[in-house]
C-alpha positions in Angstrom: -28.7 -22.1 30.6 -30.0 -19.8 33.3 -26.5 -19.2 34.6 -25.2 -18.5 31.1 -28.0 -15.9 30.6 -27.1 -14.3 33.9 -23.4 -14.0 32.9 -24.2 -12.5 29.5 -26.6 -10.0 31.2 -24.0 -9.0 33.7 -21.3 -8.5 31.0 -23.6 -6.4 28.8 -25.0 -4.4 31.7 -28.4 -5.7 31.1 -28.6 -4.1 27.6 -31.3 -5.5 25.3 -30.1 -7.7 22.5 -30.4 -5.8 19.2 -29.0 -7.4 16.0 -27.4 -4.8 13.8 -24.4 -5.3 11.5 -21.0 -3.7 12.3 -19.5 -1.3 9.7 -17.2 -4.0 8.5 -20.1 -6.3 7.6 -22.4 -3.5 6.3 -24.3 -4.4 3.2 -26.9 -2.3 1.3 -30.1 -4.4 0.8 -33.1 -3.7 -1.4 -36.4 -5.4 -2.4 -37.3 -6.5 1.1 -40.9 -6.3 2.5 -40.0 -3.6 5.0 -37.2 -2.0 3.1 -37.7 -1.7 -0.7 -34.5 0.3 -1.4 -31.2 0.5 0.3 -28.2 2.8 -0.4 -25.2 4.3 1.3 -23.2 7.3 0.2 -19.8 7.8 1.8 -17.8 11.1 1.4 -14.6 11.2 3.3 -11.4 13.2 3.6 -8.3 11.1 4.3 -4.7 12.0 5.2 -1.9 9.5 5.5 1.8 9.5 5.8 4.8 7.1 5.8 8.0 7.7 7.6 11.0 5.4 6.8 14.6 5.4 7.7 16.7 4.5 4.6 19.8 2.4 5.3 22.5 1.3 2.9 24.7 -1.8 2.9 28.4 -1.3 3.1 31.3 -3.8 2.8 32.7 -5.2 6.1 35.8 -3.3 7.2 37.7 -6.6 7.8 37.9 -9.8 5.7 35.2 -12.2 6.8 33.3 -9.6 8.6 29.5 -9.2 8.5 27.8 -6.7 6.3 26.8 -3.4 7.9 23.7 -1.2 7.3 24.5 2.5 7.5 21.7 5.1 8.0 21.5 7.5 5.0 18.1 9.2 4.7 14.8 9.9 6.2 12.0 9.4 3.8 8.5 11.0 4.3 5.4 10.8 2.2 2.2 12.6 2.6 -1.1 11.7 0.9 -4.3 13.8 1.2 -7.4 12.6 -0.7 -11.1 12.8 -1.1 -12.9 9.5 -1.2 -16.4 9.2 -2.7 -18.2 5.9 -2.5 -21.8 4.8 -3.5 -23.2 1.4 -2.4 -26.6 0.2 -3.7 -28.6 -2.8 -2.8 -29.4 -4.8 -5.9 -31.4 -7.5 -4.2 -31.9 -8.7 -0.6 -28.5 -8.7 1.1 -26.6 -8.1 -2.1 -24.7 -4.9 -2.7 -23.0 -3.3 -5.7 -20.6 -0.4 -5.0 -18.5 2.1 -6.9 -15.9 4.5 -5.6 -13.5 7.1 -6.7 -10.5 8.7 -4.9 -9.4 12.2 -5.8 -5.7 12.6 -4.7 -5.4 16.3 -3.7 -1.7 16.0 -2.9 0.8 13.1 -2.8 4.2 14.5 -1.8 7.6 12.8 -1.0 10.7 14.2 0.7 14.2 12.8 1.2 16.6 14.3 3.8 19.8 13.3 5.5 19.7 11.5 8.9 21.6 13.1 11.7 25.3 12.8 11.1 25.0 12.3 7.4 25.8 15.1 5.0 27.1 15.9 1.5 30.7 15.2 2.6 30.2 11.6 3.9 27.1 10.4 2.1 27.6 7.4 -0.3 24.7 8.8 -2.3 26.6 11.9 -3.2 30.1 10.4 -3.3 29.4 7.8 -5.9 32.1 6.6 -8.3 30.2 4.0 -10.2 28.1 4.0 -13.3 25.0 1.8 -13.5 26.8 -0.8 -15.5 29.5 -1.2 -12.9 32.3 0.8 -14.5 34.1 3.6 -12.7 33.1 7.2 -13.5 36.8 8.0 -13.4 39.8 5.7 -12.7 40.9 7.9 -9.9 37.5 8.7 -8.4 37.8 6.5 -5.4 41.0 8.2 -4.2 40.6 11.8 -5.6 36.9 12.2 -6.0 37.4 13.2 -9.6 34.3 12.3 -11.7 32.0 11.4 -8.8 28.4 11.4 -9.8 25.6 11.6 -7.2 22.8 9.1 -7.4 20.5 12.1 -6.7 20.6 15.4 -4.9 19.6 15.6 -1.2 17.4 17.1 0.0 14.8 16.2 -2.6 11.1 16.5 -3.2 8.6 14.9 -5.6 5.0 15.7 -6.2 2.0 13.7 -7.5 -1.7 14.1 -7.6 -4.9 13.6 -9.6 -7.8 11.3 -10.0 -7.1 7.8 -8.8 -8.3 4.4 -9.8 -12.0 3.7 -9.8 -13.2 1.0 -7.4 -16.1 -1.5 -7.9 -17.4 -4.0 -5.4 -19.9 -6.8 -5.0 -20.9 -8.1 -1.5 -23.4 -10.7 -0.4 -24.5 -11.3 3.2 -24.8 -15.1 3.3 -26.2 -14.8 6.9 -27.7 -11.7 8.4 -28.1 -11.5 12.2 -30.7 -8.8 11.8 -33.0 -11.4 10.1 -31.9 -14.5 12.1 -30.4 -13.8 15.5 -29.3 -17.4 15.8 -26.5 -16.8 13.2 -23.8 -14.2 12.9 -23.6 -11.8 10.0 -21.4 -13.4 7.3 -20.4 -11.4 4.2 -18.4 -12.5 1.2 -17.3 -10.2 -1.6 -15.1 -9.2 -4.5 -13.6 -5.7 -4.9 -12.1 -4.6 -8.2 -9.8 -1.6 -8.6 -9.6 -0.7 -12.3 -6.5 1.0 -13.8 -8.3 4.2 -14.8 -5.8 6.7 -13.4 -3.1 8.1 -15.7 0.2 6.3 -15.6 2.7 7.3 -13.0 6.1 7.8 -14.7 8.9 7.8 -12.0 11.5 9.2 -14.5 9.7 12.5 -14.7 10.8 15.5 -12.7 7.8 17.0 -10.9 7.0 20.2 -9.1 4.3 21.5 -6.7 2.6 23.3 -9.7 3.3 20.5 -12.1 2.4 17.2 -10.4 2.9 13.8 -11.8 0.2 11.2 -12.2 -0.6 8.5 -9.7 -1.8 5.4 -11.6 0.1 2.1 -11.6 -2.0 0.6 -14.5 -2.7 -2.6 -12.6 -6.0 -4.4 -12.1 -6.5 -5.4 -8.5 -8.9 -8.1 -7.5 -9.6 -8.4 -3.7 -11.4 -11.4 -2.4 -12.7 -10.9 1.2 -14.9 -12.3 3.8 -16.1 -10.9 7.1 -17.9 -12.2 10.2 -19.6 -10.3 13.0 -21.9 -11.1 15.8 -23.6 -8.6 18.2 -23.5 -9.6 21.9 -25.1 -6.9 24.0 -23.0 -3.8 23.7 -20.2 -5.5 21.8 -20.0 -6.7 18.3 -16.8 -8.6 17.6 -15.7 -9.2 14.0 -13.1 -10.9 11.8 -12.0 -10.3 8.3 -9.8 -12.1 5.7 -8.7 -10.6 2.4 -6.3 -11.3 -0.4 -5.5 -9.0 -3.3 -4.4 -10.4 -6.7 -2.8 -7.9 -9.0 -2.8 -8.2 -12.8 -1.0 -5.8 -15.1 -3.3 -3.8 -17.3 -2.8 -1.9 -20.5 -0.1 0.7 -20.6 1.8 -0.6 -17.5 5.2 1.0 -16.9 8.6 -0.5 -17.6 11.9 1.1 -16.7 12.9 0.4 -20.3 10.3 2.8 -21.6 12.5 5.8 -20.8 16.0 4.3 -21.4 16.7 7.2 -23.8 15.8 9.8 -21.3 18.5 8.7 -18.9 20.5 5.8 -20.2 22.7 5.9 -17.0 19.7 4.8 -15.0 19.9 1.2 -16.2 22.8 -1.2 -16.0 22.4 -2.8 -19.4 19.7 -0.8 -21.4 20.8 -2.4 -24.7 18.9 -5.5 -23.6 15.6 -3.7 -23.3 13.1 -5.5 -25.6 15.7 -8.1 -26.7 15.3 -11.9 -26.2 13.8 -12.7 -22.9 13.8 -9.1 -21.7 10.4 -8.0 -23.0 8.2 -5.4 -21.3 6.5 -8.1 -19.2 9.8 -9.1 -17.8 11.3 -5.6 -17.3 8.0 -3.9 -16.3 6.1 -3.5 -13.1 5.6 -6.6 -11.0 3.0 -5.6 -8.4 2.9 -7.1 -5.0 0.3 -9.6 -3.7 -1.3 -8.6 -0.4 -2.9 -10.8 2.2 -4.5 -9.4 5.3 -6.2 -10.4 8.6 -8.3 -8.0 10.7 -10.1 -8.6 13.9 -11.7 -6.3 16.5 -15.0 -5.2 17.9 -17.5 -2.4 17.9 -18.9 -1.1 21.2 -22.2 0.7 21.5 -21.4 3.6 23.8 -24.6 5.4 23.4 -27.9 4.0 22.1 -30.8 6.5 22.0 -33.7 6.6 19.6 -32.1 9.3 17.5 -28.5 9.4 18.7 -26.0 6.5 18.6 -22.3 6.5 19.4 -20.1 3.5 18.5 -16.4 2.9 19.3 -14.5 0.6 17.0 -11.1 -1.0 18.0 -9.3 -3.3 15.6 -6.0 -5.0 15.0 -4.6 -5.3 11.5 -1.9 -7.5 9.9 -0.9 -7.6 6.2 1.7 -9.5 4.3 3.1 -7.7 1.2 4.9 -9.9 -1.2 8.1 -9.0 -3.1 7.8 -7.3 -6.5 9.0 -4.5 -8.7 6.9 -1.4 -8.1 7.1 2.2 -6.9 8.6 2.3 -3.4 10.3 4.7 -1.0 13.4 5.1 -3.3 11.7 5.1 -6.7 11.0 8.8 -6.8 14.7 9.6 -6.0 16.2 7.0 -8.3 13.5 7.7 -10.9 12.5 4.1 -11.7 10.5 1.1 -10.4 12.5 -1.0 -7.9 12.5 -4.6 -6.9 11.3 -4.7 -3.3 11.5 -7.4 -0.7 8.5 -8.8 1.1 7.4 -7.5 4.5 4.7 -7.5 7.2 2.5 -4.7 8.4 1.1 -4.9 11.9 -0.9 -2.3 13.7 -4.3 -1.1 14.7 -7.1 1.4 14.2 -9.4 3.3 16.5 -12.7 4.8 15.1 -15.6 6.7 16.6 -19.0 6.8 14.8 -21.7 9.3 15.7 -25.2 8.6 14.2 -26.9 12.0 14.0 -30.2 10.7 12.5 -31.5 7.8 10.6 -29.9 9.3 7.5 -26.6 10.9 8.5 -23.7 9.5 10.5 -20.1 10.8 10.9 -17.1 8.6 11.5 -13.5 9.7 12.5 -10.7 7.2 12.7 -6.9 7.0 13.3 -4.7 4.1 12.2 -1.0 3.2 12.7 0.9 0.4 11.0 4.5 -0.7 11.5 6.3 -2.1 8.4 9.0 -4.7 9.1 12.5 -4.0 7.6 13.0 -5.0 4.0 15.2 -4.4 1.0 14.3 -1.6 -1.5 16.7 -2.3 -4.3 17.1 -6.0 -5.1 17.1 -6.6 -8.8 18.5 -10.0 -10.0 21.7 -9.6 -12.0 20.4 -11.7 -14.9 18.6 -14.8 -16.1 20.1 -18.2 -17.0 18.9 -18.4 -20.6 21.1 -21.2 -21.7 20.2 -23.4 -18.7 23.8 -24.1 -17.7 22.9 -23.5 -14.0 24.4 -20.0 -13.7 24.1 -16.5 -15.0 27.0 -15.8 -17.3 27.8 -12.1 -17.4 30.0 -12.8 -20.4 26.8 -13.7 -22.3 25.1 -10.3 -22.9 21.8 -12.0 -23.5 21.6 -13.1 -19.9 22.1 -9.6 -18.3 19.1 -7.9 -16.7 18.7 -4.4 -18.1 17.1 -3.3 -14.8 20.1 -4.4 -12.7 22.0 -1.4 -11.4 25.5 -2.0 -9.9 25.2 1.2 -7.9 22.1 0.1 -5.9 21.3 -3.6 -6.6 24.7 -5.2 -6.1 25.2 -6.8 -2.7 27.0 -4.2 -0.4 25.3 -1.3 -2.2 21.6 -2.1 -1.7 19.1 0.2 0.1 16.9 -1.0 2.9 13.7 0.4 4.7 13.8 0.4 8.5 11.7 1.9 11.3 9.0 2.3 8.7 5.5 3.5 10.0 2.3 4.4 8.3 -0.2 6.8 9.9 -3.6 7.7 8.7 -6.5 9.8 9.9 -9.9 10.3 8.2 -13.3 11.7 8.6 -16.3 10.3 6.7 -19.9 11.3 6.4 -22.3 8.5 5.5 -25.8 9.1 4.1 -28.1 6.0 4.5 -31.3 5.5 2.6 
């Protein structure tokens, strides 16, 4: 044991052992003998962006050849928001929290990649209607009647008050109280569909922004572990988000009369098996793993400096929701599943017992995935196949221009970046 203590002392530069929770396992606590009331107020400014190359499938040039993916567009999105969160201890080691994001600007742009232009883009030189018929019998050879899927370059604008967040956390073990155990936190976060519904069919402008709400309840189960060892405090987190559609969720069928050319078989909307639950938003499930460590760089009585390094991995399931092509095609799109991998670096300066400032930067890489992948229909008569001669089996969302194999859009080289600065007031 003496050798083990010597090794630990050497690794921690002889720093005294002080049990404090990492930010990821922070829990407001009240009604304790030495701390009757605990509360945190976080006010932060966050800016994030996504940059994605949009590819499109094309038919092989020779019989039996493999499908090809051709670069078409660069997609960029920018999101700037103010986050306000309040966490209050409602008993020893139990916290209740509430938060509200105010989205100041959520902008999207689509531009051609290098070498692509109006003359050779399949987006502009389109000869198909959504139902698979030709816009003109001679379109493919003469260009007569061609109809662009959308104009390029293109911009869309959204903003407003986002969904309210509520959380409940319990520190099952608290290293500050018992240094023989790590800090272990379990919790449930709930995002309520309080924001006004985002309607992708609407044309927006910088002075007339669209709403941002998806009208989906999101329940996130999570657990975190951390243990301070000298100057380091390694941690681990697991989380899983379960989405449940709320009142007023969006369906592409809601606006079939605004642009009937945007759906392949709009006459099926609301008919038979094609009710709003089937044609509407199908939000993705998200599972995530985070691990990392905080490091105490400076530890003075009134000044503390912490460095936080973490690795992040998320799995995003398939579903129909607002993705990188929704604003351009003006509808929710069935999206393939993908992984996010990346990391985050944060620096926290504690100015006093009450005020601390944290700045962080994060980058995530999103694996390639399909952006337009509606199923052509549903086998309603149970004969083992979708019969397109049976109108009742045709999916109204299916669009021959974008969902048919050899015309689908894909996301590639997709990266998310985020920077934020947060002030925390501790009581």
